[in-house]
C-alpha positions as CSV (number, residue, x, y, z in Angstrom):
1,T,21.6,19.4,-1.6
2,I,18.3,21.1,-0.9
3,D,18.1,23.8,1.7
4,L,15.2,23.0,3.9
5,S,15.9,25.8,6.4
6,R,13.4,28.0,4.6
7,Y,10.0,27.7,6.3
8,D,8.1,27.2,3.0
9,R,10.4,24.3,1.9
10,H,10.4,22.8,5.4
11,E,6.6,22.8,5.5
12,R,6.3,21.2,2.0
13,M,8.8,18.5,3.1
14,D,6.8,18.0,6.3
15,R,3.6,17.4,4.3
16,E,5.2,14.7,2.2
17,L,6.9,13.0,5.2
18,L,3.5,12.9,7.0
19,A,1.9,11.4,3.9
20,F,4.4,8.6,3.8
21,T,4.2,8.1,7.5
22,Y,0.5,7.7,7.7
23,M,0.0,5.6,4.6
24,H,1.0,2.5,6.6
25,S,-0.1,-0.3,4.3
26,T,1.0,1.4,1.1
27,S,4.4,2.4,2.5
28,L,5.1,-1.1,3.8
29,Q,4.1,-2.7,0.5
30,M,6.5,-0.3,-1.4
31,I,9.3,-1.3,0.9
32,K,8.7,-5.0,0.3
33,K,8.7,-4.3,-3.5
34,A,11.8,-2.2,-3.3
35,N,13.7,-5.3,-2.2
36,R,12.7,-6.9,-5.5
37,Y,13.1,-3.9,-7.9
38,F,16.0,-1.8,-6.5
39,P,18.6,-4.5,-7.2
40,I,17.6,-4.4,-10.8
41,V,17.3,-0.6,-11.1
42,E,20.3,0.6,-9.1
43,P,23.0,-0.8,-11.4
44,I,21.3,0.5,-14.5
45,L,21.1,4.0,-13.0
46,K,24.8,3.8,-12.0
47,E,26.0,2.6,-15.4
48,N,24.1,5.5,-17.0
49,G,25.5,8.2,-14.6
50,I,22.1,8.9,-13.0
51,P,22.1,9.6,-9.3
52,D,20.9,6.7,-7.2
53,D,18.2,8.9,-5.7
54,F,16.2,8.7,-8.9
55,K,15.0,5.3,-7.9
56,Y,12.7,7.1,-5.6
57,L,11.2,8.9,-8.6
58,M,10.1,5.5,-9.8
59,V,8.7,4.8,-6.3
60,I,6.4,7.8,-6.4
61,E,5.5,7.4,-10.0
62,S,4.1,3.8,-9.6
63,N,4.2,2.9,-5.9
64,L,6.5,0.2,-7.3
65,N,3.6,-1.5,-9.0
66,P,5.1,-2.9,-12.3
67,I,1.7,-3.1,-13.9
68,A,0.5,0.3,-12.8
69,R,-1.5,2.2,-15.4
70,S,-2.7,5.8,-14.9
71,S,-6.0,7.1,-16.2
72,A,-4.0,9.2,-18.7
73,G,-2.4,6.1,-20.1
74,A,1.1,6.2,-18.4
75,A,2.2,2.6,-17.6
76,G,4.8,0.6,-15.8
77,L,7.2,1.4,-12.9
78,W,8.4,4.5,-14.6
79,Q,4.9,5.6,-15.9
80,F,5.8,6.3,-19.4
81,M,3.2,7.7,-21.7
82,P,3.0,5.7,-25.0
83,G,4.6,8.4,-27.1
84,T,7.3,9.2,-24.6
85,G,8.1,5.6,-24.3
86,R,8.6,5.3,-28.0
87,D,10.6,8.5,-28.1
88,Y,13.1,6.9,-25.6
89,G,13.4,3.5,-27.4
90,L,10.6,1.4,-26.0
91,E,8.4,-0.7,-28.3
92,V,4.7,0.3,-27.5
93,N,2.0,-1.1,-29.8
94,S,-1.1,-3.3,-29.6
95,N,1.1,-6.5,-29.3
96,I,4.1,-5.4,-27.2
97,D,4.4,-2.8,-24.5
98,E,7.9,-2.5,-23.1
99,R,6.9,0.1,-20.6
100,Y,6.2,-2.9,-18.3
101,H,9.7,-4.4,-18.8
102,V,11.6,-3.3,-15.7
103,E,15.1,-3.2,-17.3
104,K,14.1,-1.7,-20.7
105,A,11.9,0.9,-19.0
106,T,14.7,1.8,-16.6
107,R,17.1,2.3,-19.5
108,A,14.5,4.5,-21.3
109,A,14.1,6.5,-18.1
110,C,17.8,7.0,-17.9
111,R,17.8,8.3,-21.5
112,Y,15.0,10.8,-20.6
113,L,16.8,11.9,-17.4
114,K,20.1,12.4,-19.2
115,D,18.4,14.5,-21.9
116,A,16.7,16.6,-19.3
117,Y,20.0,17.1,-17.4
118,A,21.7,18.2,-20.6
119,K,19.0,20.8,-20.9
120,Y,18.8,22.1,-17.2
121,K,22.2,21.1,-15.6
122,D,20.1,20.7,-12.4
123,W,18.8,17.4,-11.1
124,V,16.0,19.0,-9.2
125,A,14.7,20.5,-12.4
126,V,15.2,17.1,-14.1
127,A,13.0,15.5,-11.5
128,A,10.3,18.2,-11.9
129,S,10.4,17.8,-15.6
130,Y,9.7,14.0,-15.3
131,N,6.3,15.0,-13.9
132,A,5.5,18.1,-15.8
133,G,7.4,17.6,-19.0
134,Q,10.6,19.2,-20.2
135,A,8.8,21.9,-22.3
136,R,6.7,23.1,-19.3
137,I,9.7,23.3,-16.9
138,A,11.8,25.1,-19.5
139,S,9.0,27.6,-20.3
140,Q,8.3,28.2,-16.6
141,L,12.0,28.7,-15.7
142,A,12.2,31.3,-18.5
143,K,8.8,32.9,-17.7
144,Q,9.1,33.1,-13.9
145,D,12.8,34.1,-13.9
146,V,13.7,32.2,-10.7
147,D,17.2,31.1,-9.6
148,D,16.0,27.7,-8.2
149,S,13.6,25.3,-9.8
150,L,12.1,24.6,-6.4
151,D,10.8,28.2,-6.4
152,L,8.7,27.8,-9.5
153,Q,5.0,28.3,-9.1
154,L,3.6,25.1,-10.6
155,V,0.4,23.1,-10.4
156,E,0.1,21.3,-7.0
157,E,1.0,17.8,-8.3
158,T,4.3,19.1,-9.8
159,A,5.0,21.4,-6.9
160,R,4.8,18.5,-4.5
161,Y,6.7,16.1,-6.8
162,V,10.3,16.8,-5.8
163,Y,9.4,16.8,-2.1
164,R,7.7,13.4,-2.5
165,I,10.9,12.0,-4.0
166,L,12.8,13.4,-1.0
167,A,10.3,12.0,1.5
168,A,10.7,8.6,-0.1
169,K,14.5,8.8,0.1
170,I,14.2,9.7,3.8
171,M,11.5,7.3,4.8
172,F,12.6,4.1,2.9
173,P,15.6,3.4,5.0
174,C,13.7,4.4,8.1
175,L,10.5,2.5,7.9
176,P,11.8,-1.0,8.6
177,A,13.1,0.2,11.9
178,C,9.8,1.9,12.8
179,R,6.9,0.7,14.8
180,F,3.4,1.3,13.5
181,F,0.6,1.9,16.0
182,Q,-2.5,1.7,13.9
183,G,-5.0,2.2,16.8
184,I,-3.7,5.7,17.6
185,G,-2.3,6.5,14.2
186,L,1.3,7.3,15.3
187,I,4.6,6.1,14.0
188,I,7.6,6.1,16.4
189,C,11.0,5.7,14.8
190,Y,13.8,4.3,16.8
191,K,16.4,5.9,14.7
192,Y,16.6,9.4,13.4
193,C,16.4,9.3,9.6
194,L,17.2,12.8,8.6
């Protein structure tokens, strides 16, 4: 559970909810793709003891585009870098790239997440480490001496990362019940999602 009663956390959460809310076409496409990929990913997360909410990490990593490729070289739904993919059991070479295989990449992501949880014993820190790397989160936790990984001072992308995952978790069940008014840029939800 993340305490959003603190104004700084509430504002950070607001920012990410607004981003999902006003990215109409992207948000709707992700919901459609979730119907395809969540039924594959959810049982794998469950059998590996990974909280179901981590499927939203995959959402923000790739916008649920199974052939997504970043400028840095990360690929697939889980956006593994080539070396990290190999470290977690994926075959990545000039002929085969299992980062694009939904099931194999999800199992590799589970191995990564379990390794990170063994190190931090905190799922929020695990999520942040997926973006920044385990070494960076570990060094920043030691250096900054904070009680909560959400209080770490990190680069903007990583600082926003956990809140983006939370926003996806909140918005995904909500969006199908919402009406989009593109002309005035408003979204009106008929059910309260929080």
